[in-house]
C-alpha positions as CSV (number, residue, x, y, z in Angstrom):
1,X,0.0,0.0,0.0
2,X,1.4,3.4,-0.9
3,X,2.7,5.5,2.1
4,X,0.1,8.2,1.7
5,X,-2.8,5.8,2.0
6,X,-1.5,4.3,5.2
7,X,-0.7,7.7,6.7
8,X,-3.5,9.0,9.0
9,X,-3.7,11.4,11.9
10,X,-4.5,8.5,14.2
11,X,-1.5,6.6,13.0
12,X,1.0,6.8,15.9
13,X,3.9,6.2,13.5
14,X,2.7,8.9,11.1
15,X,5.4,11.4,10.0
16,X,6.0,13.9,7.3
17,X,7.8,12.7,4.1
18,X,11.5,13.0,4.6
19,X,12.9,11.8,1.3
20,X,12.2,12.8,-2.3
21,X,10.9,9.2,-2.9
22,X,8.4,9.7,0.0
23,X,7.3,13.0,-1.5
24,X,6.7,11.3,-4.9
25,X,4.3,8.9,-3.3
26,X,1.9,11.9,-3.0
27,X,2.2,13.1,-6.6
28,X,-1.1,11.5,-7.8
29,X,-3.0,13.3,-5.1
30,X,-2.2,16.8,-6.5
31,X,-5.0,19.0,-7.8
32,X,-4.5,22.5,-9.1
33,X,-7.9,23.5,-7.8
34,X,-7.2,22.2,-4.3
35,X,-3.7,23.9,-4.4
36,X,-5.2,27.3,-5.1
37,X,-8.0,26.7,-2.5
38,X,-5.4,25.8,0.1
39,X,-3.2,28.8,-0.8
40,X,-6.1,31.2,-0.4
41,X,-7.2,29.7,2.9
42,X,-3.8,29.7,4.6
43,X,-1.9,32.6,3.0
44,X,-2.2,35.0,6.0
45,X,-1.4,32.3,8.5
46,X,1.3,30.5,6.5
47,X,3.5,33.4,5.8
48,X,5.7,34.5,2.9
49,X,8.4,31.8,3.1
50,X,6.0,28.8,3.0
51,X,4.0,30.3,0.2
52,X,7.1,31.2,-1.8
53,X,8.3,27.6,-1.7
54,X,4.9,26.3,-2.7
55,X,4.7,28.7,-5.6
56,X,8.2,27.9,-6.7
57,X,7.3,24.2,-6.9
58,X,4.0,24.9,-8.6
59,X,5.5,27.1,-11.3
60,X,8.6,24.9,-11.8
61,X,6.4,21.8,-12.3
62,X,4.5,23.6,-15.0
63,X,7.6,24.2,-17.1
64,X,7.9,21.9,-20.1
65,X,11.7,21.7,-19.5
66,X,11.3,20.2,-16.0
67,X,11.8,16.4,-16.1
68,X,9.2,14.0,-14.9
69,X,11.0,13.0,-11.7
70,X,11.2,16.7,-10.7
71,X,7.6,17.3,-11.5
72,X,6.6,14.2,-9.4
73,X,8.7,15.5,-6.5
74,X,7.1,19.0,-6.8
75,X,3.6,17.7,-7.1
76,X,4.2,15.2,-4.3
77,X,5.2,18.0,-1.9
78,X,2.3,20.2,-3.0
79,X,-0.1,17.3,-2.5
80,X,1.2,16.8,1.0
81,X,0.6,20.5,1.6
82,X,-3.0,20.4,0.3
83,X,-4.2,17.1,1.7
84,X,-6.1,17.3,5.0
85,X,-4.1,14.6,6.8
86,X,-0.7,15.6,8.1
87,X,1.9,14.5,10.6
88,X,1.0,17.7,12.4
89,X,-2.6,19.0,11.9
90,X,-2.6,22.4,10.1
91,X,-5.0,23.9,12.6
92,X,-2.4,23.8,15.5
93,X,-1.4,27.5,15.8
94,X,2.3,28.0,15.5
95,X,3.1,24.3,14.7
96,X,0.5,23.1,12.2
97,X,2.3,24.1,9.0
98,X,5.9,23.1,10.1
99,X,5.6,19.7,8.6
100,X,4.3,21.2,5.3
101,X,7.2,23.7,5.3
102,X,9.6,20.8,5.8
103,X,8.2,18.8,2.9
104,X,8.2,21.9,0.6
105,X,11.8,22.7,1.6
106,X,13.0,19.2,0.9
107,X,11.3,19.3,-2.6
108,X,12.8,22.8,-3.3
109,X,16.3,21.5,-2.4
110,X,15.8,18.4,-4.6
111,X,14.6,20.2,-7.7
112,X,16.3,23.6,-7.2
113,X,18.0,23.4,-10.6
114,X,14.6,23.8,-12.3
115,X,13.5,26.8,-10.2
116,X,14.8,29.4,-12.7
117,X,14.6,33.2,-12.9
118,X,11.2,33.0,-14.7
119,X,9.7,30.8,-11.9
120,X,11.1,33.2,-9.3
121,X,9.6,36.3,-11.2
122,X,6.2,34.7,-11.4
123,X,6.3,33.8,-7.7
124,X,7.4,37.3,-6.7
125,X,4.6,38.9,-8.8
126,X,2.0,36.6,-7.1
127,X,3.4,37.3,-3.6
128,X,3.6,41.0,-4.2
129,X,-0.1,41.0,-5.3
130,X,-1.0,39.2,-2.1
131,X,1.3,40.8,0.5
132,X,2.4,44.0,-1.2
133,X,6.0,44.7,-2.1
134,X,8.3,44.4,1.0
135,X,10.2,47.6,1.9
136,X,13.6,45.9,1.2
137,X,12.5,45.3,-2.4
138,X,11.0,48.7,-3.1
139,X,12.9,51.1,-5.4
140,X,15.1,53.6,-3.6
141,X,13.9,57.2,-3.6
142,X,15.9,59.5,-5.8
143,X,17.7,62.2,-3.9
144,X,17.5,65.7,-5.3
């Protein structure tokens, strides 16, 4: 039985995926609709860093140049992020998204070669639309 089917909240041995192979087990559970629903639901609570990693993976997986194994890794991590069962339930304030962040970070490290400047620009544009442009990235004022 695949790892994600045996993994439940009530499973005392349940844990977040800790290898790229474990992430790929989730790939078939990914849905773009569920991804955007989850992003809109948690974006204020999740914070910039978690959403940045999720968007990097989402946009990198959409690139035709990204190989199948990297897409499966990205979609696996994103599926773990959107699925309701977790090693740590998402509703636990302060801790609930830490396992999701770990899975996303592992996937980003694994497929970082395919997260190019175009992926980063699309991500920045989306995050700027949601959060506004951070002060450290605003253009400097001209001095007269």
